[in-house]
C-alpha positions, 0 to 999 in steps of 0.5 A, a space after each residue: 500500500 503507498 503510503 501518499 502523505 509519508 511520500 510528499 512529505 519525505 520529497 518535500 524534506 528532501 528539497 528542505 535539506 537540498 535548500 540548506 545545503 545550497 545556502 537558500 534557506 534563511 536559518 528556521 531561528 530567524 524565521 518569525 513563526 507564520 512563515 515557517 511553515 513555508 520557508 522552502 523557496 522551492 515548490 513541489 509539483 506531483 506528476 501524476 500522469 497515468 496515475 488515478 484519480 483517487 491517488 491525486 486525491 490523497 495527495 490533495 488530502 495530504 496538502 499537496 494543490 499541485 499537479 501536472 499531467 503530460 497526456 491531455 485526453 487522461 488529464 481532462 478526465 481526471 480534472 472533471 473528476 475532481 472539480 469538487 477540490 478547491 484550490 487545485 491547480 493543474 499544470 500542463 507539462 507534455 508536449 503540446 500539439 496545435 489542435 489541442 492547445 483548446 483543450 489545454 487552455 480551457 482546462 489547465 492554469 499552467 503550462 511549462 512546455 511551450 516552445 512555438 510561437 504559433 502555439 503561444 498565440 493559439 493558446 492566448 487566442 482561446 482564452 480570449 475567446 473564452 468567457 469562463 476564463 478570467 484569469 490570464 494563462 501562466 507560461 514556462 518556456 520549455 527549453 532543450 538545454 541538453 539539445 537532444 532529439 528526442 525532446 521537445 524544447 527551444 533552443 537556448 538561442 531562441 529564449 527571448 525571442 520567444 519570450 518578448 512573443 509570449 509577454 505581448 499576449 495579453 491573456 499569457 502571463 510569462 512565469 519562466 523556463 522549464 528543461 529536462 536535461 539528459 540523464 546524467 547532464 554535467 553542472 554546467 548544464 544546470 549553470 547555463 539554465 540558471 544564468 537564462 534563468 536570471 537574465 530573464 528576470 532581470 528582462 521580465 518581472 513576472 518571472 519567478 519560476 525555474 522548472 527544474 528537476 525530477 527525482 535523480 537530479 532533484 539536488 542538483 537543480 536547486 542548487 542551481 537555482 530551481 523553483 519548482 521540481 517535479 516528482 511522480 514516482 516517489 510520491 505516487 509509485 512506478 507508472 502505468 506504461 502509457 500504451 
């Protein structure tokens, strides 16, 4: 039996430890009491793809509010099933096909995987056309930081061009960058992402999110400025194969 709450607590403790090791946390003794529970500068995104709504609800009851989904149709079904839960925030983190942008805009609060101008403009238009969508869509640009042919994402050289497009869309809010470094990537890869993030923050006040790090590279990502780590298996157990 998977103990979702214990798993979440372990991950949060791991994040706290990584922050301490990289000197990103103010010592607890120097924090006022109301801030103690929210002292970490790194948030947890629970990656719930292939997992049933029942497990997501368990995570929600354990205090987790942010969930990441890769597969759109599956995600929409779960979003519908869990619509009764307040303050639940859905993040789309998978590759985006042009014909899926309407469903994404209608169901998600965040999109981490924008890598084309066409996708950005379509998301913006769908929100303009949706009278029920009264808040902007939070956008992270996906960067193919390791230049892997098998992965989505823009080249480093394209970041600021696409960022300008997002910033000019009235229904989108540029929040930052997302990346999935190759397995066993060296520190230079993470340093490059950290530098890009810092440069983007200086140019756009809305930028505050570096979505970087999973179970296998959490410590390295946190040490290089990640503000959001994406964790799936360590919370929900091994994934069901997606056909």
